[in-house]
N, C-alpha and C positions, 0 to 999 in steps of 0.2 A: 640261651636255652641249653639245658643239659643234654648231652648227646651220649650215645652208647658206643664205646669202642673197647674191645677186649680181644687182643690177638695173642696167640701162643705160637712161638716158633723155636727152632733149635739152633744153637750156635755150634757149628761143625767145622772141623778142619778141612772137610771135603770142599768147602767153599773158600778156603784160605783164611779162615778167621781164627782169632785167638781169644780165649776166655779172659786172659789178663788185659788185653787191649780193650775188650768190650767193657770190662769192669772199670778201667781207668776213664774211659769216655763217659760212662753213665754217672760215675761218682764225681767227676771233675777233679781227679787226683793224678799224681805222678806215680806210675807203677812200672816195674821192670819185669819183662818176661824172661825168666831164668832159662827156659828151654832154648829160646832163640837169641838170648843175650841182647834184647832190644828194649829200650825205654819208651814208654808212652806217657806223655805229659799233657794233661788237659786241665791244668790248674787255672788257666785263663778263662775257662767257661764261667759265665756269670749268671746262668739261669738255673743253677742248682739251688733248690729250696730246702732239701733235707736229704740225708743219706744215713743209713744204718744197716747193720747185719743182724738178722733175727735168726735164732737157731734153737733147736730142741735142747732140753735140759742136759742131756748126756753128751753134748758136743764138747770136744777138747778145746782148751783155751786158745791154742794156736790158730784154730779155724775162725776165730772171731777177728783176726787181723786180715784185712782185705787182700793185701799182697800175698801173704802166706797161703790164704785159702785158695785163691785161683791158681797160684803156682802149684799147689798141691793137687788140684784137679788136673792140671796139665801133666804132672808127673805120673798120675795114676793111669793115664791113657797111653797106649802103645801104638795103636793103629794110626796111619796117616790120614784116614777119613773118619776119625773118632768123633762121636758126638760129645761135646764138652759140657754144655749147660743148656738149660731150657730158659727162655725169656718170656715173661708175660708183660705185655705193654697195655696199659689201661688209661683211658681219658678220665680226668677227674672233673666233677661238676664245678662250673664257674660260680655257681650260687653259694658254695661253701668258702669260708676263709681258709687261710693257710693251716691253722690249727685243726680245723674241721677236716680238711683233706688228709692231713697226716694221721689223725685218729682213725679215719675211715680205712685208709690203706693198711695200717697196722692191724686193725681188727680182722680185715679180710685175709691178709697174708698169714696171720697166726692161725686162723681157723682152717683155711684151705690147704696150706702147704707145710708150715712148721709143725703142726700137729701130726702130720703124716710122716715126719722124719726128714724133711728137706731143710737145707740151710738156704735162707733167702737174703740176697744182697739187694736192698731197696734204695732207690734213688728217686726223688720227686723233683720234677722240672717245671718251671713256670711255662715256658714255651709260648708259641704263637701259631695260630692256624693260617691257612693260605689267605684268608680274608683280612688278616692283620689283627684280629682280636686275640686276646689272651686265651690260651688253651693249655691249662695245667694238665700234666700227665705224669704217670709213674712207670718206671722200668723195674721189674723184679727178676733178677737172675737167680736161678734155682739149680742146686746140685742134683745130679742124676743117679748117684750111688748111695747105697745104705751106709750108715756109720757103724764101724766095728772097732771098738776100743779107741785107739789113738789115731785111726786112719779111716780110709774109705774101703768099703767092701765091694760087692758085686752091683752091677746096674740093676735098678729096680724096674722091671718091665711093666709092673702093674700101673706105674705112673704114666705109661704111654697109651693106655686104653682110651678109646674114643669117648666112652661115657664119662671118663674123668674130665676130658676137655669140655664137654657139654655142661657138666656139673660146675666147673670153674666159671664158665661164662654166665650161667644162670645165677650162681651165687653172687657174682659181682653186681648184677642188676639188683638183686635183693638187698645187698648191703648198701649200695648207693641210694636206693629209694628210701630205706630206713633213715639214712643220714639226712636226706632232703626233707623227710617228714619231720624229724626232730628239729631241723633248722627252720621249720615253718614255711617251707617252699612247696608250691603246688606242682612243680615240674617232676616228671618221672621218666625213667628210661626202661627199655625193654630189650632183652638179648635176642629176641626172635627177629627174623627178617620182616620187612614191611608186608611182603606177600602173606606170610603166616599170621601176622597180626590182623591183616584185613580179613582173612578167612575166619579167624577166631571172632572178630567183631560181627561178621555176617552170621555166624552160627548162633551167637547169643542175641541176635536181632538188634544190634546197636548200629543203626543206620548212620547216625552222626559220627560215631567213631570210625566206621568204615570209610566215610567220606574224608575225614581228617587224615587217615592213613593212606590216602591215594596220592600223596605227594611224591615227587620225583626223588629217588635216592641220590645222595651225594657220592661222587666218585672219590677214590683215594688220590692223594697228591703225594708224590715221592718227596723224600727229605731234601733231595737236591733242588726240587722246584720250590719247596718252602724256603730254603736258604736264599734262593734268588729273589723270591718275593719280599723277604725281609730287607733286602738291599734296594728295594724299589724297582726291581726289574720284573715286569709281568711275564708270566709263562703261559703256555697253551693250557696246561692242566689247571693252573690257577684261574684263567679266564673261564674255563668250562665250569669249574665249581662255583664261581661267582654268578655265572648265568643260571645255574640250577638254583642257587639260593635266591636270586631275584625272581625266578618263576614261582618258586614255592612261596615266597613272601607275597607276591601278587595274588596267588591262588588263595592263601589264607585270608587276605584282605577282602577279596571278592566273595569268598564263602561267608565271611562274617557279615558283610553287607547284605547278602542274600538272606541269611538267617534273621537279621533284624527286620528286613522288609517283610519276610514271611510272617514274623511275629506281629507286625503292625496290621497286615492284611487279616490275619486270624482274629485279632482283637476287634477290628472293624466289622468283620463278618459276624462275630458273636453279638456285637451290639445290634447290627441289623437283624440278626436272627431273633433276638429277644423282642424287638419291636414288632417283627412280623408275627411272632407267636401271639403277642397281645392282640394285634389287629385280627388275626385269624380267629382267636377265641371270641372276640366281640362279635364278629360276623356269624360264627356258629350259634352264639346265644340268640342273636336277632332272628336268624333263620329258624331256629328251634321254636322260638315263640310264634313266629309267623305260621309255620307249618302246623303247630299245635292248634291255633285258632281255626285254621282251615279244616283240619280233621274233625274238630268238634262241630263245625257248621255242617260238614258233609254227613256226619253221623245223625244230626238232628233232622236234616232233610230226608235222609233215607228212612228214618223211623216214621216221619209224618206220611211218606208215600205208602209205606207198608200198612199203617193204620187206616188210611183212606181206602186202599184196595180191599182190606178185610171188611170194612164197613159196607162197601158197595156189594160185595159178594153176599153178605148176610141179607141185605135188602133184596137181592135177586132171588135168593132161596125162599124168602117169605112170599114173594109174588108168584111162585111156581107151584101149582096144585099137585102135579104129578110127582110120585116118589122117584128117588134115584137121581143120578147125574144126567146131564144132557146127553151124554153118549149112550147111556143105558136106555133112555127114552127113545132116541132115534133108532137104536138097534131093535127095540121091541116092535116099533112100527114097521121097519123093513122086514123083520122076520115074519110078521103076520101076512105079508104079501107073497112070500115064496123065496126060492134060492136062485142058483145060476149066477149069471154075470151080475145081476143086481145084488146078489149076496156078497160077491167080492167087492163091489163098489161100496157096499154098506160097511164092510170090514175096514176098508181104507178110510172111510169117513169117520168111523168110530176111533181109529187111531189118531187122526188129525184132531178130533175133539178132545181126546185124552191129552195130547200134547199141549193144546191150548189151555186145558184145565191146569196142567202142571205149570205152565208158564204163568198163568194167573195166580 
């Protein structure tokens, strides 16, 4: 799987380093440090895949020679703690072949560094990671001074800006992803930390991506430990990294199994849901038909009762010779006999009779 690694550091005399020695090791060549009178021979290195010097168009010819270039850098610095060169170390995608990796690095270096006036000494190594797998990577040594005519000018402080560093890191991810896409690979890398990537996934509502990014980050393994691992001697840092890789691998497998199980459950529930909907609709249709028949029967029964009550009232009215309602007839009789308590009782009787009439 393609991994992201892009580190930028400075080669400085303050830490006892030499630009000539660093260039000899990275290129796998034999170079002599003229300032110290010391020869650095790394011609036996067998993991060098490619090396070249990339420079702006105005670069003097002598700077295209590796030995003369870095001895010139050493000669331009007077301080005992001088910063000599900047180094960019990047991991290359395993999914690309040697030619694809070379083209990727050249495009990135030319755009990000050479176009800005830096001279780049590029070395591609095959390399191996602590787990024993191939881990191709590139070392890019960069000059830190402007070019002036036939030599070096002042240090360019603009190249030290923090935003430059972030831009270089982001640009490497973009270039690598474009190369992977052209090669037909689905793998992608991201220059952001796992924490920032998870937060971005959460913001855009990508629950699955957020879950995938919950993996445990791999710790760095020193070069000394990598060298011991290559010789078959396990190291503590190597064991730690292998443990992290095993846990992440198990987590990916379990997550994939959970997703497959969830998909099967969802499909089963959809099938059950469709059947349940059909059954429910059938029951609703039957209930609707049953309630419709009952309503019609109730309506007919009510109509018949109303018609019968109306006919009975008409018959009673025919048989009664006195005019008015029953309440009026009773009231007239009571009124003819006087008032008082009897009058109050008569009023209550009239009200009851009216209520009965209304009910009827």
